[in-house]
N, C-alpha and C positions, 0 to 999 in steps of 0.2 A: 713698052717699058718707060718711055718718057712720061706718059700719062700717069703711070703708077708712081713714078718718082715725084711728080708734081703733087699728087695727092698726099703722098707720105710726107713731103716737106711742109705742106700747109696744115696738116692735122694738129701738130703741137700748138700752133698759134690759135687754131679754132678751139682747141681744148682749153687753152688759157682764157679765151674770151668767154667760154661757156660758164666759167666760174661766176661771172657777173649776172648770169641768167638764173643762178640758183635762187631758191626761196630765201628771203632775207634772214630768217632765223638760222639757216645753214651758213650763210655768209658771216653772221655774227659769231657763231660757234667756231668757225674756221679762224676768224680774226682773233678770237680769244685764245685759241690754241697757239697760233703764231706769236701772239703777244706774250703768252706765258713762257714759251721757249726763248723768245728774244730777251725778255726781262731776266730770266735765269742766267743766260749766257752773257748778255751785255752789261748787266748790273746797273749801278747808278749812272754811269757815263752815257749809256744808250738811253736810259730813261729820261735824262735831261734833254736829249736831242730830239726825241719823238713825242715827248709828253704834250707838246703844244697841239698836236692833232686832237687829243682828247679835250683839251681846253677849248679849242675852236668848236668842237661838236657841242659841248655843253653850252657855250655862248649862243650857238644857233638855236638850240632848244629853248633857251630863255628868251630869245628874240621874239618868238612867236606866241609867248604866253598871253600877254595882255590882249592883243587883237583876237586871238583864238577864243579866249574866254568870253570876251565881249560879244563877239558875233555868235558863238555857240549857244550861250545861255539866253541871250535876247531872242534869237531865232527859235530855239526850242520851246522856251516858256511862252512866247507869243503865239506860236502855231498851235500848241496843245491847249493854251489858255483860252483860245477863242471859243472853245466848247464849254468854258469853265464855269458857267452859272448854274449848271445842273447838278443833280445829286450824284451822277456817275463820276464827274470830275472830282468831287469831294472824296468819294470812296477811293478812287484810284490814287489820288495824291496822298491820302491818309495812309493807305497800305504801303506805298513806295517810301514815304518818309520813315514809317515804322520799320520796314525791313532793312532799309539802309542804315538806320541808327543802330539796330540790333547787330548788323554786320560789323559796324565800326566798334561797338563795345566788345564784340568777340575778339577782334584784332587787338584791341587795347588790353584785354585780359591775357591773351596769348603771349604778347610780347613782354608784358610785365612778369608773367610766370616763368617763361623760358629764358628771357633776357639774353637773346642771341648776340647782342653787340657788346656786352660787358667783357672787358679784357681782350677784345678783338685787336689784332695787329694789322689794321688796314691803313692807318695814318700814323705818322711818326711822332706827332705831338699836338697838343691842344692849347699851348700857352698863348697863341696869337688870336684865338677865336674871340669874337665879341661877346659881350654880355647879352644874355637873352632878355628880351622885353616882353613881358606877359602881363595881362590885367590882374589887378589885385583882388577883384571880386566879380560876382556875376553881373553887377550893375555896370562895372567898367567894361566887361565883355560886351554887354548890350550896347553901351555907348560907342564902343569901337566898331560896331557893325555899321554905323551911320557915318558916311564921309562928309566932312565939311566942304570939300572941294573934290569933285570926281576926277578932274584932270590931274590934280596933285596926287590923289590916291593911285592913279594909274602910273604916274611918273615915279612914285616912290614904291611901286609894286605892293601897295597896301591891299593885298588880295582879298582879305575878309570883307572889307568895306566895298571893294569893287564888285565882288560877286553879289553881295546883297543889293547893290544898286542895279546891277544887270537883271536880277530877278524881278525887282520892282518895275523896272522899265519894260520888261517883257509882259508883265501883268497889265501895265498901263496900256501898252500897244494893243493887247488882246481886247481891251474894252472900248477901243475906238470904233467909230462907224466903219462900214465895210471898205469904202474907197481908200481912206488913209491907212487903215489897218493892213489891207492887202499890199499897199505900196511899201510900207515900212517892213512888213514881214518878208516880202520878196527881196528888199534891199539887204536886210540882215542875213537872209539865207544866201544871197549871192556873195556877201562878204564872208560868210562861213565856208562856202564852197571854195572860195579863193584861198582862205587860210588853211583849209584842209589840204589843198593841193600843195601849198608852200610847206606845210608840216610834213607831208609825204616826201617832198624833195629833201627836207632836212633829215628825215629818218633813213632815207636811202644812203646817207653819208655815215650811218651807224657803224658799219664794219671798220671803216678807217678810224673813226673816233674810238671804237672799242679797242682796236689795236694799240692806239696811243695811250689810252687809259690803263689797259692791263699791263703794257710794257712798263709804264711809270710805276704802277702799283707793285708789280712783282720785282722790278729792278730796285725799288726803294725798301720794300719790306720782306721780300722773299715769298714763298708759296704759303706761308702760315695764314695769310689773309683768307684763303679759300676755306679754311675750317670754319671761320665765322660766317662766311657766305653760305656754306652748307647748312649751318644751324639756322640761319635766316630763312633759307628755303623751307626747312622743316617747319619753322614757326608759321610761315604763311600757309603752307599746305595743311597744317593742323587746323588753323583758323578757318580756312575755306571749307575743309571737310566737315568740321563741326557745324558750320552754318548750313551747309547743304543737306546734311544728314540728321541734324537735330533741330535747328532753329526753324528752317522752312517747313519741315514736317509738322512741327508743333503749331505753326500758323495755319497749315492746312486743316489740322484736326480741330483746333480751337475756334478758328474763324469761319471755316467752311464746312466742317463735319465731313471731311474728305479723307479717304484712306491714302496715305502717302505712297504706298507701294503701287496702288493702281495708277495714281497720277504720274509717277515717275516712269512706269512702263509705257504709258500713253504718250509721253513726250520724249521717248528715247531717241527718236530721229533728230529732234531739235537739239538735244544735249550733245549728240555726236557731232552734228554740224557746227555747233558753237565751239566745241573743243578744237576741231580741225581748222576752222577759219579764223579764230580769235577776233571775231567781229559780230557784235549783236545786230548791226545793220544788215550785214550780208546774210545772216541767219534768219532774218525776219520772215521771208516768204515760207521757209520750212517751219518756223515756229507757228505762224498763223495757220498753216495747213494742219499741223499736229493738234493744235488747240481746238480748231473747229471740227475736224474730222474724227479725231480719236478721243480728245477730252470731252467734246460735246458742247463747247461754248458757242453761243450764237454769234453770228457775224456782227451784230449790233454792239456786242461787248468787245469781241476780239479786235475789231477794226479800230476801236478807240483806245483800249487799254494797252495793246501790244506795241503799236508804234510809239505811243507815249512812253512806255517802259524802255524802249530802245533808246530814247532820248534822255530820260531823267532818272531811270532806276538802274543803278550800278552798284549792287551790293558787293560784289567781289572787288571791284575797283576801290570802293570806299574803304573796305577792310584793308586792302593793300596800302593805300595812302596813309592811313593811321598807323599801321604797324611799321611801315617803312620809315616814316619820320621818327618814330620812337627808337627804332633800330639805329638810325643815324645818330641820334642824340646819345644813345648808349655807347656807340663806337667812339664818339668824341669826348666821352667822359661827363656828359651832362646828366644831372638827375632832375628831370622835369617834375615840378610839383603838380598838385591837383589842378590849379588854375591853368597852367600851361597845357596839361593834357586835355582839359576841357576846350581850350582854344583849338587844339588839334582835332578834337571830335567835331566841333561845330564847323570848322573850315573844311574838313573832309566830307561832311554831310553836304554842305553847300556846293563844294567843288564837284562832287559826284553828280550833281544835277546837270552840270554843263559838260560832262565828259563825253567826247564824241564816240560814237559807236563804231570805232575802227580799231585795227590792231595797234597795240602799244600806246594808245592815247594816255594811259596812266603815267607813262614816263614823263610827259609834259606836265600833267596836272599835279604830280607830286611836288613840283617846285612851288606851287601855290601854297601848299600846306607848310612847307619849309619856311617860306617867307613870313607866314603868319606868326611864327615864333622866333623870327629873326635868325634862323639857321641859314647862314650863307657863307661863302668864302671858298677858296681853292680846296680845302680839305673836305668840305661838304660835297663839292663837285666830284672829288675823287671817289668818295664812297658811293655817290649816285651812279657814277660810271661803272664801278664794280658791280653794283646791283643790276645795271642794265645788261651786263654781259651774261647774266644767268636768268634773265627775265622771261625768255620765250616760253618755257613750260609753265611758268606761273601765270603768264598772260593768257595762255590757253585755258587754264583751270579757272581763272577769274571770269573769263567770258562764259564758260559753262555755268558758273554760279549766277552771273548776271541774267542769263536767259532763263535759267530755271526759276529764279525769283519772279521774272515777268510772267511766266506761265502759271505759277502759283497764284499771283495776283489776279490774273484773268479768271481762274477757276473759282477763287474765293468770292470775287465780285459778282460773277455769274450766279453763284449759289445765293448770294445776298439779294439778287434781283429775281429770285424765284425759279431759276433754271435747275430743277431737281435731277435732270439726267446727266449733269456734269460729273464725270468720273464715276458713273454708276457701275461701270465694268471696264475691263481691259478690252479695247477695241482693236481689231486688226488694221 
């Protein structure tokens, strides 16, 4: 009996501790539910007391932006660019830029047609928000890409200029002789690994941050905010679905003369793994196996194109960043003109090149695009926090789109290199 009593006494404690061993997305969903109830019951009084938790979480995310982008883009571009004098590199980068740009334009059209943020009750007012700063012409946009002072650009979070510099630096490192190139690539990669570890530590704080954000959101505006968030989820889902079922199949047909139904059946394992892990990097071994064994791409092509794609080709993430920023602007009552939307498109394209192949990386990268059009402040942070609370299923779908685009690129490039057996049949 004493032994049984001791076991019974300790089990509730162990049960409570097991909550922290849940997968992160379940912890976030639980925090959202608790925050929803707390906000409804506690109202503005409780919202003002716990809202600082959400503010702290958003500040932690912003803290890692500049060093993460610097190390990620330099490391990624320098490592893949070392191969970059050949025809294969040109074809691969050409496809990845094209597919990412098309994904961004799909997101742009979807959010302008559905307009999920118009009339949304997520923030109480917009009278204190700053004026948006956007270039007046394409020439101004081009000039804004080049920083006069890189350190000042980083200090002011001028992300468009900083990303452009990082890409050029990565290309320059790739062209160095072997000894300094390897040294600098290893240094950038070590910095990137350290920043990813720090980012992972910050993201582990997400449940507490989400609790504070949702409590403040619901306590201040009520549950009406979730109607807009639901429409936002529909918008992103529609955009991703259109890209994966219309745009990518058209690229397969037009560029590779490949039947999309055959290709998608051959990569079904990789698609399922991408959706379940939310990580292009973690899915890479399964992706390479499917592309080589079932699609029929040679190792010469797949070993170059797919790791490069996991680094620089993020169609789903690019679409999300563009649509998410426009959604936030709509919520706050801004009408972004053509020039401002083009800034969003360019920044989303450049930022997607450096998006790490890990779960929820887009949560950090979206701040880059927001900064490009001077969307900042506590109300912006509140909307981003609300988006974070419902991000897990969207993140899973984004990763599926990312990996699918990588496999399409590998198949198209292999066909262009004369590999006629690619997707000739559905292979077991």
